C-alpha positions in Angstrom: -32.1 -19.1 14.6 -35.6 -17.7 15.1 -36.7 -15.3 12.3 -37.1 -11.7 13.0 -40.7 -10.6 13.4 -43.5 -10.0 15.9 -44.3 -12.8 18.4 -46.1 -13.4 21.6 -43.8 -14.0 24.5 -45.4 -16.9 26.3 -42.5 -18.1 28.5 -39.0 -17.5 29.7 -36.7 -19.5 32.0 -33.9 -22.1 32.0 -34.0 -25.4 30.1 -33.1 -28.8 31.6 -29.7 -28.2 30.2 -29.6 -25.0 32.3 -29.5 -22.7 29.4 -31.7 -19.5 29.3 -34.5 -19.5 26.9 -37.5 -17.5 25.6 -40.6 -19.2 24.4 -42.2 -17.4 21.4 -45.5 -18.0 19.7 -46.6 -17.0 16.2 -49.6 -18.1 14.3 -50.2 -20.9 16.8 -46.7 -22.3 16.6 -44.4 -22.3 19.6 -40.6 -21.8 19.1 -37.9 -22.1 21.9 -35.3 -19.3 21.4 -31.8 -19.4 23.0 -30.8 -15.7 23.1 -27.4 -16.2 24.8 -24.7 -14.4 22.7 -27.2 -13.0 20.2 -27.0 -9.3 19.2 -30.7 -8.3 19.2 -33.4 -6.0 20.2 -36.6 -7.0 21.9 -39.4 -4.3 21.9 -42.7 -5.1 23.9 -46.1 -3.8 23.0 -47.8 -3.6 26.4 -51.2 -2.2 25.2 -52.9 -5.7 25.5 -51.9 -8.8 27.3 -52.9 -12.3 25.9 -53.1 -15.8 27.5 -49.7 -17.6 27.3 -51.5 -21.0 26.8 -51.3 -24.1 28.9 -48.6 -26.6 30.0 -48.9 -30.4 30.1 -47.4 -31.5 33.5 -47.4 -35.1 32.2 -45.0 -34.7 29.3 -43.7 -31.1 29.7 -45.1 -29.8 26.4 -46.5 -26.3 25.9 -49.7 -25.5 24.0 -51.1 -22.2 22.7 -54.3 -20.8 24.1 -57.1 -22.1 21.7 -59.2 -19.0 22.3 -56.4 -16.4 22.0 -57.9 -14.9 25.2 -57.3 -11.2 26.0 -56.5 -10.7 29.6 -56.2 -8.1 32.3 -52.6 -7.1 32.9 -52.3 -8.9 36.2 -53.0 -12.3 34.6 -51.0 -14.3 31.9 -53.3 -17.3 31.8 -57.1 -17.6 31.1 -59.2 -19.7 33.4 -59.6 -22.5 30.8 -55.8 -22.8 30.3 -55.2 -22.6 34.1 -57.6 -25.6 34.5 -55.9 -27.5 31.6 -52.5 -27.0 33.3 -53.8 -27.7 36.7 -50.7 -26.6 38.6 -50.8 -24.9 41.9 -47.5 -24.3 43.7 -49.2 -23.5 46.9 -51.2 -26.9 46.8 -50.8 -27.2 50.5 -53.1 -24.2 51.1 -55.7 -25.3 48.5 -59.1 -26.9 49.5 -58.7 -29.2 46.6 -56.1 -29.9 43.9 -56.4 -31.0 40.3 -55.7 -34.6 39.2 -52.6 -33.2 37.4 -51.3 -31.7 40.6 -52.0 -34.7 42.7 -50.0 -36.8 40.2 -47.2 -34.3 40.3 -47.3 -34.4 44.1 -46.8 -38.2 44.1 -43.5 -37.9 42.3 -40.0 -37.1 44.0 -39.4 -33.6 45.2 -36.3 -32.0 46.5 -35.9 -29.9 49.6 -33.4 -27.0 49.3 -32.0 -24.0 51.1 -31.1 -21.1 48.7 -28.9 -18.1 49.4 -29.3 -14.8 47.6 -27.0 -12.5 49.6 -26.4 -11.1 53.0 -29.0 -12.3 55.6 -31.2 -13.7 52.8 -31.6 -17.5 52.9 -34.9 -19.3 51.9 -36.1 -22.8 52.0 -38.1 -24.4 49.2 -39.2 -27.5 47.4 -39.2 -28.4 43.7 -40.0 -31.3 41.4 -36.9 -33.4 41.4 -37.1 -34.0 37.6 -36.4 -30.2 37.1 -32.9 -30.5 38.6 -31.5 -27.1 39.5 -33.9 -25.2 37.1 -36.1 -23.9 39.9 -33.0 -22.5 41.7 -31.8 -20.8 38.6 -35.2 -19.2 37.8 -35.3 -17.8 41.3 -31.8 -16.3 40.9 -30.2 -18.2 43.9 -26.5 -17.5 44.0 -25.7 -20.7 46.1 -27.9 -23.5 47.3 -27.8 -26.7 49.3 -30.1 -29.5 48.1 -30.7 -31.1 51.4 -32.7 -34.2 50.5 -34.9 -35.8 47.7 -38.2 -37.2 49.0 -40.6 -39.5 47.4 -43.5 -37.1 47.3 -44.2 -33.4 47.5 -46.2 -33.8 50.6 -43.3 -35.2 52.6 -40.9 -32.5 51.2 -43.5 -29.8 52.1 -43.8 -31.1 55.7 -40.0 -30.4 56.1 -40.2 -27.1 54.3 -43.0 -25.7 56.5 -41.1 -26.6 59.7 -37.8 -25.0 58.4 -39.6 -21.9 57.2 -40.9 -21.4 60.8 -37.2 -21.0 62.0 -35.8 -17.5 62.5 -33.7 -16.1 59.7 -35.0 -18.6 57.0 -37.7 -17.3 54.6 -40.3 -19.2 52.7 -40.8 -16.6 50.0 -38.6 -13.7 48.7 -40.1 -10.6 47.0 -38.6 -9.4 43.7 -37.8 -6.1 45.3 -35.5 -7.7 47.8 -33.7 -9.6 45.1 -33.2 -6.4 43.1 -31.9 -4.7 46.3 -29.3 -7.4 46.6 -27.9 -6.6 43.2 -26.0 -3.8 45.0 -24.1 -6.2 47.3 -21.1 -8.1 46.0 -21.6 -11.8 46.5 -19.1 -14.0 48.1 -19.4 -17.7 47.6 -17.5 -18.5 50.8 -20.0 -16.4 52.8 -22.9 -17.9 51.0 -21.6 -21.4 51.8 -21.2 -20.5 55.5 -24.7 -19.2 55.7 -26.2 -22.2 54.1 -24.3 -24.6 56.3 -25.3 -22.7 59.3 -29.0 -22.8 58.2 -28.6 -26.6 57.6 -27.3 -27.1 61.2 -30.1 -24.9 62.5 -32.7 -27.0 60.6 -31.2 -30.3 61.7 -31.1 -29.3 65.3 -34.7 -28.1 65.3 -36.1 -31.1 63.4 -33.9 -33.7 65.0 -32.6 -35.1 61.6 -29.4 -35.1 59.7 -29.2 -34.3 56.0 -26.1 -36.5 55.3 -26.4 -36.2 51.5 -26.7 -32.5 51.3 -25.2 -31.1 48.0 -23.7 -27.6 47.7 -24.1 -25.7 44.4 -22.7 -22.4 43.3 -24.8 -21.0 40.4 -23.3 -17.7 39.2 -21.5 -19.3 36.4 -24.8 -20.6 35.0 -26.3 -17.1 34.9 -23.3 -15.5 33.0 -21.3 -18.2 31.3 -19.1 -16.0 29.1 -18.4 -12.8 31.2 -19.1 -11.7 34.8 -21.5 -8.8 35.3 -21.3 -6.1 37.9 -25.0 -6.2 38.8 -24.9 -2.9 40.7 -23.8 -1.1 37.4 -26.7 -2.4 35.3 -29.6 -0.3 34.0 -33.2 -1.3 34.1 -34.7 -0.7 30.7 -38.4 -1.4 31.7 -39.3 2.3 31.1 -38.4 1.7 27.4 -40.2 -1.6 27.2 -37.2 -2.6 25.2 -33.8 -4.1 25.6 -31.0 -4.1 23.0 -27.5 -5.3 22.7 -25.6 -8.6 23.0 -27.3 -11.0 25.4 -24.8 -11.9 28.2 -27.1 -14.0 30.3 -30.2 -14.4 32.4 -30.1 -13.9 36.1 -33.3 -15.4 37.6 -36.1 -13.6 35.8 -33.8 -10.8 34.4 -32.5 -10.9 30.9 -29.1 -9.1 30.5 -27.4 -7.5 27.5 -24.3 -5.6 26.8 -24.8 -2.2 25.1 -21.4 -1.0 24.0 -19.9 -1.8 27.4 -22.9 -0.9 29.5 -24.9 -3.7 31.2 -28.6 -3.5 30.7 -31.4 -5.7 32.1 -35.2 -6.2 31.8 -37.4 -8.3 34.1 -38.3 -10.6 31.2 -41.1 -12.5 32.9 -43.0 -9.2 33.5 -43.7 -9.3 29.7 -45.0 -12.8 29.2 -48.4 -12.5 27.3 -47.4 -9.3 25.4 -46.4 -9.1 21.8 -42.7 -8.6 21.2 -40.8 -7.5 18.1 -37.7 -9.5 17.7 -34.9 -7.8 15.6 -31.3 -8.7 15.1 -30.6 -5.0 14.6 -28.9 -3.0 17.4 -31.1 -0.1 18.7 -29.0 1.8 21.2 -31.1 3.1 24.1 -30.8 6.5 25.7 -29.5 5.8 29.2 -30.0 8.1 32.2 -27.1 9.3 34.4 -25.4 6.4 36.3 -27.7 5.2 38.9 -26.7 4.5 42.4 -29.4 2.0 43.2 -31.5 -0.3 41.0 -34.7 0.6 42.9 
């Protein structure tokens, strides 16, 4: 267990074992923290943002920023750490790419369709070695992994053509994901929508994705108890969340406060100091909200 105290939150996501984690830094030392099931409080100090450090694409390791750079609120990496990482998810729009990115691009990538709720299907690609991690970090409820290609460039060529089809998005705004919290999710409807999108893509591209794999992901977000997302409270106004951690849905960390579900958009706070306590600090909640927006 990670000791109580003040840390810098430098990352949050899902491990290769598909478990939620927080990456904390203190005195130049990084610690992975698995919060699931912990009764805790996280209180963020948002007065100053710091660089979250750099990531080695070659071996997957993370490293603190050597300069402890202070940043504007809209950034969480300094220019030096960005250059050391060398990752650009929109490499296909860049005039040049780093050697790290080019090596990553030469490795296998998956092409997928992800479903988030009614009338919300997107196409994407991801480094194959990450497994379903990218899907979990996006908060996809169901997905079809259409194919694995030998390089990112090939996968991207299919992604671009599928994204041009009506009804299939290439990007999805966080606001839309939150809006979908209020809609009950039905796996059968998600499966039908994904298969319809697959048929649409196959017809337009003149190909057949014979090895497409269907995945339902809700159980990975909340492994011990189901959550009524529409009933949850956003605790961002407190810059704190408290209670027993029930799971992480995409980029939202969820807790249970005496029967009330709470959430906070945890990635919003990367680069900020956070006080970790294993004491319960009940939050004063507003009247029951109708919408999460």
